[in-house]
C-alpha positions in Angstrom: 44.3 175.2 -82.6 44.3 176.6 -85.8 45.8 175.1 -89.1 48.4 176.5 -90.9 47.2 178.1 -94.6 48.2 180.2 -97.2 50.2 183.2 -96.2 49.4 185.2 -99.4 46.1 186.2 -101.0 44.5 187.3 -104.2 41.8 190.1 -103.1 39.7 190.9 -106.5 38.8 194.4 -106.0 39.0 195.4 -109.9 35.4 195.3 -111.0 33.2 198.2 -111.7 30.6 197.6 -109.4 27.7 198.6 -111.7 24.8 197.0 -109.4 26.1 199.3 -106.9 25.3 202.6 -108.6 24.7 205.4 -107.6 27.1 204.5 -104.9 30.1 203.6 -107.3 29.7 206.7 -109.5 32.1 208.4 -107.2 33.6 205.5 -105.5 35.4 202.3 -106.1 33.1 199.3 -105.0 36.0 198.1 -102.6 35.8 201.3 -100.7 32.0 201.5 -100.2 31.5 201.6 -96.3 29.4 199.0 -94.6 28.4 199.7 -91.0 31.6 202.0 -90.8 34.3 200.1 -92.6 35.1 199.8 -96.3 34.1 196.4 -97.9 38.2 196.3 -98.9 39.0 196.3 -95.3 36.5 194.0 -94.1 37.9 191.4 -96.4 41.8 192.5 -95.5 40.9 192.1 -91.9 39.5 188.5 -92.0 42.5 187.5 -94.3 44.8 189.3 -91.5 43.1 187.1 -88.8 43.5 183.9 -91.0 47.2 184.3 -91.0 48.1 186.2 -94.3 50.9 188.3 -94.6 50.9 189.4 -97.9 47.8 190.6 -100.2 47.9 191.2 -103.7 45.2 193.7 -104.6 44.0 194.3 -108.4 42.6 197.4 -109.4 40.9 199.3 -112.1 37.5 201.5 -111.3 39.0 204.6 -109.3 42.1 202.7 -109.2 43.8 206.0 -107.7 41.5 206.0 -104.9 41.7 202.2 -104.1 45.8 202.8 -104.5 46.0 205.9 -101.8 43.4 204.3 -99.3 45.6 200.7 -99.4 48.9 203.0 -98.9 47.3 203.7 -95.3 47.3 200.1 -94.1 50.7 199.0 -92.4 50.0 195.5 -91.0 49.9 193.8 -94.3 52.3 193.7 -97.2 50.1 194.7 -100.1 51.6 194.6 -104.0 48.8 196.0 -106.4 48.4 194.2 -109.5 47.4 196.9 -112.1 44.5 196.4 -114.2 44.0 200.3 -115.3 44.5 199.1 -119.2 41.3 196.7 -119.2 39.5 194.4 -116.7 40.7 190.7 -117.2 37.8 188.9 -115.8 38.2 186.4 -112.8 40.3 184.0 -114.4 42.8 186.7 -115.9 42.7 188.7 -113.2 44.7 186.1 -111.3 46.8 185.2 -113.8 47.9 188.8 -114.4 49.3 188.8 -110.8 51.2 185.5 -111.1 54.1 186.8 -110.8 53.4 188.8 -107.5 51.8 185.5 -105.9 54.4 182.8 -106.2 54.0 179.4 -106.7 52.5 178.2 -103.1 48.7 177.8 -102.8 47.0 181.1 -101.8 43.8 182.6 -100.8 41.3 184.1 -103.3 39.2 186.7 -102.1 36.3 188.6 -103.5 35.4 192.5 -101.7 31.6 192.0 -101.8 31.5 189.0 -99.3 30.8 189.4 -95.4 29.7 187.1 -92.9 28.5 187.2 -89.3 30.8 186.5 -86.5 29.2 183.0 -85.6 30.6 179.4 -85.3 33.9 178.6 -86.9 35.3 181.6 -88.8 34.9 180.7 -92.3 38.8 180.9 -93.5 39.8 178.5 -90.4 36.8 176.1 -92.1 38.8 176.3 -95.5 42.3 176.1 -94.1 41.0 173.0 -92.2 39.5 171.4 -95.1 42.4 172.2 -97.5 44.3 169.2 -98.7 46.9 169.9 -101.5 47.1 166.0 -102.4 43.4 165.5 -103.4 42.5 169.3 -104.1 43.7 172.1 -106.9 41.2 174.3 -105.9 38.8 174.5 -102.5 35.5 176.8 -102.5 34.2 178.3 -99.5 30.4 177.5 -100.1 27.2 178.7 -98.0 24.0 176.5 -98.1 21.0 177.6 -99.1 18.9 179.9 -97.0 22.2 180.8 -94.8 22.9 183.9 -96.7 21.7 187.0 -98.5 22.3 186.9 -102.1 21.7 183.3 -102.8 19.3 183.3 -105.6 18.6 181.7 -109.1 19.7 178.2 -110.0 23.6 178.5 -110.1 25.3 176.8 -107.7 26.9 173.4 -106.6 26.0 170.0 -105.5 28.8 168.2 -103.5 29.1 164.5 -102.6 30.2 163.0 -99.5 33.7 163.5 -99.9 33.2 167.3 -100.7 33.9 167.0 -104.7 31.9 169.6 -106.5 29.7 169.7 -109.6 29.2 173.2 -110.8 25.4 173.5 -112.3 23.5 176.6 -113.6 20.5 174.4 -115.0 16.8 175.6 -113.8 16.1 172.0 -113.5 18.5 171.4 -110.5 18.1 172.5 -107.0 21.9 173.2 -105.8 22.2 173.4 -102.3 25.2 175.3 -101.8 26.7 178.6 -103.4 30.4 180.0 -104.0 31.0 183.0 -101.6 34.0 183.9 -103.4 36.4 182.9 -101.6 38.8 179.7 -102.0 42.0 178.2 -102.0 43.5 177.5 -105.2 47.0 176.7 -106.8 47.8 179.3 -108.9 49.5 177.1 -111.3 45.9 175.7 -112.5 45.6 179.0 -114.7 48.9 178.7 -116.4 49.0 178.2 -120.0 45.7 180.4 -120.8 45.7 181.8 -124.7 43.8 184.8 -123.6 44.8 187.6 -121.1 40.9 188.1 -120.1 39.1 185.0 -119.5 36.6 183.6 -116.5 37.7 181.4 -113.9 34.4 179.0 -114.2 35.7 176.7 -117.0 38.6 175.9 -114.8 36.2 174.9 -112.5 34.9 172.6 -114.7 38.1 171.3 -116.1 39.0 170.4 -112.3 35.5 169.1 -111.7 36.3 166.6 -114.6 39.8 165.5 -113.1 38.0 165.4 -109.4 40.1 168.0 -108.5 37.6 170.6 -107.1 36.4 170.6 -103.8 33.9 172.7 -101.4 33.9 173.4 -97.7 30.8 174.6 -96.3 30.9 177.6 -94.0 29.0 177.9 -90.6 28.5 181.6 -90.5 25.5 183.5 -92.3 27.0 185.0 -95.4 25.9 188.3 -96.9 26.6 189.3 -100.8 26.7 193.0 -100.8 26.0 193.1 -104.5 23.7 196.2 -104.4 22.6 199.1 -102.4 19.8 197.5 -100.8 22.4 194.6 -99.8 24.3 196.8 -98.4 21.9 198.4 -96.5 20.7 194.7 -95.1 24.5 193.8 -94.2 24.7 197.2 -92.3 21.6 196.3 -90.5 22.8 192.8 -89.2 26.7 194.2 -88.6 25.3 196.9 -86.7 
């Protein structure tokens, strides 16, 4: 039996996709096809399967193309958070959409993370692990060696209760990486002085409070960050 989970999701689709050039010279990264389906649609499909009913999608790069594409989907309520005036980074983008997201916990989803259909569906793993009494933010994680795109030292350590410690130190081997999906309480972003801000300092604040948790996925993860990674993901999905 699947667990109930958030009915609303924030989909972060506004980035420039500079590492995806030349593909993003004429297309937004969100609309790049992988094995016959766009990155954006693949993420929306996963959210729909997890019980999400409303998705707020932020737009910037080739925003008109993204809006026109989304207008053809009728299986979800889709709202647009317009960042045409300027990108607001990971935290600012979510905060800019606060009025559309409501007050209940939400999924947050990047559009460049895919996975293979194996083991427990990753969003079901998130839903089963979510405990709002203990957590303000729960990140979906992948173990080192279980994905494409986990390079460099940045990642997370996790204790026996699932609490996370973020590290970017080259002297620390981090066993887990954030795959760009999670469940969060929108209120954790309130009160920021700047419109544009990263969510990473929010991680650190919640870490210090013991309110940042992680849930490792069973499936094989694919970070589609550049054309070569797109090709590798296509080969696995195909």
